[in-house]
C-alpha positions as CSV (number, residue, x, y, z in Angstrom):
1,M,-26.3,-18.6,-31.3
2,L,-23.0,-16.8,-30.4
3,V,-20.6,-18.6,-28.2
4,N,-17.9,-16.9,-26.2
5,G,-14.5,-18.6,-25.6
6,C,-13.5,-21.8,-27.3
7,S,-12.9,-25.5,-26.5
8,G,-10.7,-26.5,-23.6
9,D,-8.0,-27.9,-25.9
10,T,-7.6,-24.7,-27.8
11,K,-7.5,-22.7,-24.6
12,K,-4.9,-24.9,-23.1
13,G,-2.6,-24.8,-26.1
14,A,-2.6,-21.0,-26.2
15,A,-2.7,-20.3,-22.4
16,G,-0.1,-17.8,-21.4
17,A,1.3,-17.5,-24.9
18,G,-0.3,-14.3,-26.0
19,A,-2.8,-11.5,-25.4
20,P,-5.9,-12.5,-23.4
21,V,-9.1,-12.1,-25.5
22,L,-12.7,-13.2,-25.6
23,V,-14.1,-14.6,-28.8
24,A,-17.4,-15.5,-30.5
25,Q,-18.4,-17.3,-33.6
26,A,-20.1,-15.6,-36.6
27,V,-23.4,-17.2,-37.2
28,V,-26.2,-16.9,-39.8
29,T,-29.6,-15.8,-38.6
30,N,-32.6,-13.6,-39.5
31,V,-32.5,-10.0,-38.3
32,P,-35.5,-7.7,-38.1
33,V,-35.1,-4.4,-39.9
34,Q,-36.3,-1.7,-37.4
35,I,-36.2,2.0,-37.1
36,N,-33.0,2.8,-35.1
37,P,-32.9,4.3,-32.6
38,P,-36.5,3.3,-31.8
39,P,-38.7,6.4,-31.1
40,V,-40.2,7.3,-27.8
41,G,-44.0,7.5,-27.8
42,H,-46.9,7.8,-25.4
43,V,-49.9,5.7,-24.7
44,T,-53.4,7.2,-25.4
45,P,-56.8,5.8,-24.8
46,Y,-58.7,4.1,-27.6
47,S,-61.6,6.5,-26.7
48,T,-62.4,9.0,-23.9
49,V,-65.9,9.8,-22.8
50,T,-66.8,12.6,-20.4
51,I,-70.0,11.7,-18.5
52,R,-72.3,14.7,-18.0
53,P,-75.9,14.8,-16.7
54,Q,-78.7,15.4,-19.1
55,I,-81.0,16.7,-16.4
56,G,-80.2,18.5,-13.1
57,G,-80.9,17.1,-9.7
58,I,-79.5,15.4,-6.6
59,I,-77.2,12.4,-7.1
60,S,-79.0,9.7,-5.1
61,E,-76.5,6.9,-5.7
62,V,-73.1,6.2,-7.2
63,H,-72.8,2.6,-8.5
64,F,-69.0,2.2,-9.1
65,Q,-65.7,2.9,-7.5
66,Q,-63.1,5.3,-8.8
67,G,-60.5,3.6,-11.0
68,Q,-62.9,0.6,-11.5
69,E,-63.3,-1.1,-14.9
70,V,-66.9,-0.7,-16.1
71,K,-68.7,-2.4,-19.0
72,Q,-71.0,-0.8,-21.6
73,G,-74.4,-0.5,-20.0
74,D,-73.3,-0.6,-16.4
75,F,-75.0,1.8,-14.0
76,L,-72.8,4.7,-13.1
77,F,-75.1,7.2,-11.3
78,T,-78.7,7.6,-10.3
79,I,-80.2,11.1,-10.1
80,D,-83.1,11.4,-7.7
81,P,-86.1,10.4,-9.9
82,R,-88.9,11.6,-7.7
83,P,-89.3,15.1,-9.3
84,M,-89.4,13.5,-12.7
85,Q,-91.9,10.8,-11.5
86,A,-94.2,13.5,-10.0
87,A,-94.1,15.6,-13.2
88,L,-94.8,12.5,-15.3
89,A,-97.8,11.5,-13.1
90,H,-99.2,15.1,-13.3
91,D,-98.9,15.3,-17.0
92,K,-100.3,11.9,-17.6
93,A,-103.4,12.9,-15.6
94,Q,-103.6,16.1,-17.7
95,L,-103.3,14.0,-20.9
96,E,-106.0,11.6,-19.8
97,N,-108.4,14.5,-19.2
98,A,-107.5,16.1,-22.5
99,E,-108.2,12.8,-24.3
100,I,-111.7,12.7,-22.7
101,Q,-112.3,16.3,-23.6
102,F,-111.2,15.7,-27.2
103,N,-113.4,12.7,-27.7
104,R,-116.3,14.7,-26.5
105,E,-115.5,17.6,-28.8
106,Q,-115.1,15.2,-31.7
107,K,-118.6,13.9,-31.3
108,L,-119.9,17.4,-31.1
109,F,-118.0,18.4,-34.2
110,D,-119.3,15.4,-36.1
111,Q,-122.8,16.6,-35.2
112,K,-121.8,20.1,-36.3
113,L,-122.5,21.5,-32.8
114,I,-119.1,23.1,-32.4
115,S,-116.9,25.1,-34.8
116,Q,-113.8,23.9,-36.5
117,D,-111.7,26.3,-34.4
118,E,-113.0,24.7,-31.1
119,Y,-112.3,21.2,-32.4
120,D,-108.7,22.1,-33.5
121,T,-108.0,23.7,-30.2
122,S,-109.1,20.6,-28.3
123,R,-106.9,18.4,-30.5
124,A,-103.9,20.7,-30.2
125,T,-104.3,20.6,-26.4
126,R,-104.3,16.8,-26.4
127,D,-101.3,16.5,-28.7
128,T,-99.3,19.0,-26.7
129,L,-99.9,17.1,-23.5
130,A,-99.0,13.8,-25.2
131,A,-95.6,15.4,-26.2
132,T,-95.1,16.6,-22.7
133,V,-95.6,13.1,-21.3
134,Q,-93.0,11.8,-23.8
135,T,-90.6,14.5,-22.6
136,D,-91.3,13.5,-19.0
137,E,-90.6,9.8,-19.8
138,L,-87.3,10.8,-21.5
139,N,-86.3,12.9,-18.5
140,L,-87.1,10.1,-16.2
141,S,-84.8,7.8,-18.2
142,F,-82.0,10.4,-17.8
143,T,-82.0,9.8,-14.1
144,E,-80.2,6.5,-14.7
145,I,-76.8,7.2,-16.1
146,R,-75.1,4.2,-17.7
147,S,-71.7,3.7,-19.2
148,P,-71.6,4.1,-23.0
149,I,-68.3,2.1,-23.4
150,D,-66.1,-0.5,-21.8
151,G,-63.5,1.5,-19.9
152,V,-61.8,2.6,-16.7
153,A,-63.4,5.2,-14.5
154,G,-61.3,8.2,-13.5
155,A,-61.7,10.3,-10.3
156,L,-65.2,11.2,-9.2
157,Q,-66.1,14.9,-9.5
158,F,-69.5,14.7,-7.7
159,Y,-70.6,12.4,-5.0
160,Q,-73.8,11.1,-3.5
161,G,-75.9,14.0,-2.2
162,N,-74.4,16.6,-4.6
163,V,-76.6,18.7,-6.7
164,V,-75.6,18.6,-10.4
165,K,-76.6,20.9,-13.3
166,A,-77.1,19.8,-16.9
167,P,-75.2,19.8,-19.1
168,D,-72.3,21.8,-17.5
169,D,-71.1,19.5,-14.8
170,T,-68.6,16.7,-15.4
171,L,-69.4,13.7,-13.3
172,V,-66.5,11.3,-14.3
173,T,-64.3,10.6,-17.3
174,L,-64.0,7.1,-18.8
175,N,-61.0,5.8,-20.8
176,Q,-61.3,2.8,-23.0
177,I,-58.0,0.9,-22.8
178,H,-58.9,-2.4,-24.5
179,P,-57.6,-1.9,-27.2
180,I,-55.3,1.1,-26.6
181,Y,-53.1,3.3,-28.8
182,V,-49.4,4.1,-28.8
183,Q,-48.5,7.3,-30.6
184,F,-45.0,8.1,-31.7
185,G,-43.1,10.1,-34.3
186,V,-40.4,9.0,-36.8
187,P,-38.2,11.1,-39.1
188,E,-39.8,11.7,-42.5
189,Q,-36.9,9.8,-44.2
190,Y,-38.6,6.5,-43.1
191,L,-42.0,7.4,-44.6
192,P,-41.5,5.9,-48.1
193,E,-40.2,2.6,-46.7
194,I,-43.1,2.4,-44.1
195,Q,-45.6,3.1,-46.8
196,H,-44.1,0.5,-49.1
197,E,-43.9,-2.2,-46.5
198,R,-47.4,-1.5,-45.2
199,Q,-48.9,-2.1,-48.7
200,N,-48.0,-5.8,-48.5
201,K,-48.3,-6.7,-44.8
202,S,-49.2,-5.4,-41.4
203,L,-46.2,-3.9,-39.5
204,P,-45.7,-5.1,-35.9
205,V,-44.9,-2.6,-33.1
206,A,-43.5,-3.6,-29.7
207,A,-43.8,-1.3,-26.7
208,M,-40.9,-1.2,-24.3
209,F,-41.0,0.6,-21.0
210,Q,-39.2,1.0,-17.7
211,G,-39.9,-1.9,-15.3
212,L,-41.1,-4.2,-18.0
213,N,-41.3,-7.8,-17.0
214,G,-41.7,-10.6,-19.6
215,P,-42.1,-10.1,-23.3
216,P,-43.1,-6.6,-24.5
217,P,-46.7,-5.9,-25.5
218,Q,-47.3,-6.4,-29.2
219,G,-49.4,-4.2,-31.5
220,E,-49.8,-3.2,-35.1
221,L,-49.3,0.0,-37.0
222,T,-52.8,1.3,-37.8
223,F,-52.4,5.0,-38.6
224,I,-50.0,7.3,-40.5
225,D,-50.7,11.0,-40.2
226,N,-51.4,12.9,-43.4
227,T,-48.8,15.7,-42.7
228,V,-45.1,15.9,-41.8
229,D,-44.4,18.5,-39.1
230,P,-42.4,21.1,-41.0
231,S,-40.8,22.4,-37.8
232,T,-39.4,19.0,-36.7
233,G,-39.4,16.8,-39.9
234,M,-41.3,14.2,-38.0
235,I,-44.4,12.3,-39.0
236,Q,-46.8,10.9,-36.4
237,L,-47.7,7.2,-36.4
238,R,-50.1,5.3,-34.2
239,A,-50.2,1.6,-33.3
240,T,-53.1,-0.3,-31.8
241,F,-52.5,-2.8,-29.0
242,P,-55.0,-5.4,-27.7
243,N,-53.7,-4.7,-24.2
244,E,-55.5,-7.7,-22.7
245,R,-53.5,-7.6,-19.5
246,S,-53.7,-3.8,-19.1
247,R,-49.9,-3.4,-19.2
248,L,-50.2,-0.2,-21.1
249,W,-51.8,2.8,-19.4
250,P,-52.9,6.2,-20.8
251,G,-50.2,8.8,-20.5
252,Q,-47.4,6.3,-20.1
253,F,-44.1,6.8,-22.1
254,V,-42.9,3.8,-24.1
255,T,-40.2,3.0,-26.6
256,A,-42.0,2.0,-29.8
257,V,-40.1,-0.7,-31.8
258,L,-41.5,-0.7,-35.3
259,T,-40.3,-3.7,-37.5
260,L,-40.4,-2.9,-41.2
261,S,-39.1,-6.2,-42.6
262,E,-36.7,-9.0,-41.9
263,L,-33.1,-9.6,-43.2
264,T,-32.8,-13.3,-43.8
265,N,-29.7,-15.4,-43.6
266,A,-27.5,-12.6,-42.4
267,V,-24.0,-13.2,-41.0
268,V,-23.9,-11.6,-37.5
269,V,-21.3,-11.0,-34.8
270,P,-21.5,-9.3,-31.4
271,S,-21.3,-5.6,-31.9
272,S,-18.3,-5.4,-29.5
273,A,-16.3,-7.3,-32.2
274,V,-16.5,-4.4,-34.7
275,Q,-13.7,-1.8,-34.5
276,T,-13.4,1.4,-36.4
277,G,-10.1,2.6,-37.8
278,Q,-8.8,5.2,-40.3
279,N,-9.9,3.0,-43.2
280,G,-13.3,2.0,-41.8
281,E,-14.6,-0.9,-39.8
282,Y,-12.6,-4.1,-39.2
283,L,-12.5,-7.2,-37.1
284,Y,-9.8,-9.4,-35.5
285,V,-10.4,-12.9,-36.8
286,V,-8.8,-15.9,-35.0
287,K,-6.7,-17.9,-37.4
288,P,-6.3,-21.7,-37.0
289,D,-2.8,-21.1,-35.5
290,Q,-4.4,-19.0,-32.7
291,T,-3.1,-15.7,-34.1
292,A,-5.0,-12.5,-34.9
293,E,-5.9,-11.5,-38.5
294,E,-7.0,-7.9,-38.9
295,R,-9.7,-7.9,-41.6
296,P,-11.7,-5.0,-43.1
297,V,-15.5,-5.6,-43.2
298,T,-18.6,-3.9,-44.4
299,I,-21.3,-3.8,-41.7
300,G,-25.0,-3.3,-41.8
301,L,-27.7,-2.8,-39.2
302,T,-27.4,-3.7,-35.5
303,Y,-30.0,-5.5,-33.4
304,Q,-29.9,-6.3,-29.7
305,G,-26.1,-6.2,-29.4
306,L,-25.5,-8.0,-32.8
307,T,-24.1,-6.4,-36.0
308,V,-24.7,-7.7,-39.5
309,V,-21.5,-8.2,-41.5
310,Q,-22.4,-7.7,-45.1
311,K,-18.9,-8.4,-46.6
312,G,-15.6,-9.7,-45.4
313,L,-16.6,-12.5,-43.0
314,Q,-18.0,-16.0,-43.4
315,A,-20.3,-17.8,-41.0
316,G,-18.4,-20.1,-38.6
317,E,-15.3,-17.9,-38.4
318,I,-14.2,-16.9,-34.9
319,V,-13.8,-13.2,-34.1
320,V,-12.4,-11.3,-31.1
321,T,-15.0,-9.6,-29.0
322,D,-12.9,-8.2,-26.1
323,G,-9.2,-7.4,-25.8
324,Q,-8.6,-5.8,-29.2
325,L,-6.6,-2.9,-27.7
326,R,-3.8,-5.4,-27.0
327,L,-3.7,-6.8,-30.5
328,T,-1.7,-6.3,-33.7
329,P,-2.0,-8.3,-36.9
330,G,-0.4,-11.7,-36.3
331,A,-0.4,-11.4,-32.5
332,K,-0.6,-14.7,-30.6
333,L,-3.9,-15.1,-28.7
334,D,-4.7,-16.4,-25.2
335,I,-8.3,-17.2,-25.5
336,R,-10.1,-16.8,-22.2
337,S,-13.5,-17.6,-20.9
338,A,-15.8,-14.8,-19.9
339,N,-15.1,-15.3,-16.2
340,T,-11.3,-15.1,-16.5
341,S,-11.4,-12.3,-19.0
342,T,-13.0,-9.9,-16.6
343,N,-9.9,-10.1,-14.4
344,A,-7.4,-9.9,-17.3
345,P,-4.8,-7.2,-16.9
């Protein structure tokens, strides 16, 4: 934890004696190694299904509301079944008659009273009508349209009473959002490290977006495209999110935070403490006598307002985080709290 300011005794001893500054203590912590800056991606459905009728007819009933979540097997539409029922009844009667006729012909054939040709014709007629009845039964089942997936229904394209034609008309589109994908691109320079880290463990991805409340949704990298785009030098990645609370929505833009590894026991300071001069980065370190020491450092990655100091600073040392413009090496310091610092001249 980084603490601004210092103890009351220290503050009192230096008050009014030098340049007003804010300070923080360098601490040791673990820092995730992430692609920086994190890429912008977009949310895509896990799957998309376009519902089309397999037979034509009049929609007699719609069983769901637009935008509603539906489960696999739920009724979506009913197409008026009466024409199919009538056709099935007619063809069943025809088949029954053909069965009777075939049985009669078979007895006559066994008695050698009819020719092989007449027998074959009777059998073919029976078999054709049996196939017709099967087709009628299948068509009748097509009058009940059910959801093939768990998903969210989009806008209705046809309503109760509309006549639809098969298979051209689109009735509704379903998007599966549990789970859901986030697709994003990263520069190709990160590809070797991503591939190396992914061999040993799963790589977590967080999705950040405008208006986010609470912790960001968490997912896992599940796909690396097989081609780098030669025009942009980017490779497309995809992460899968459980999305239990439906916080991610198809088409939404998000910031994809991909964590590659973790830097352990790193010395970190607030990024505002790091200054850049002609000879590189440096910090102002608070010496025990409340004076400023300008110290060159080697810095590493940054994370959520913190910067890793790879060389030049020890954990526990105090650094100046605000007010550096007033300082020179050896300058006396007036260490302020955050509240008084904002009003410092």
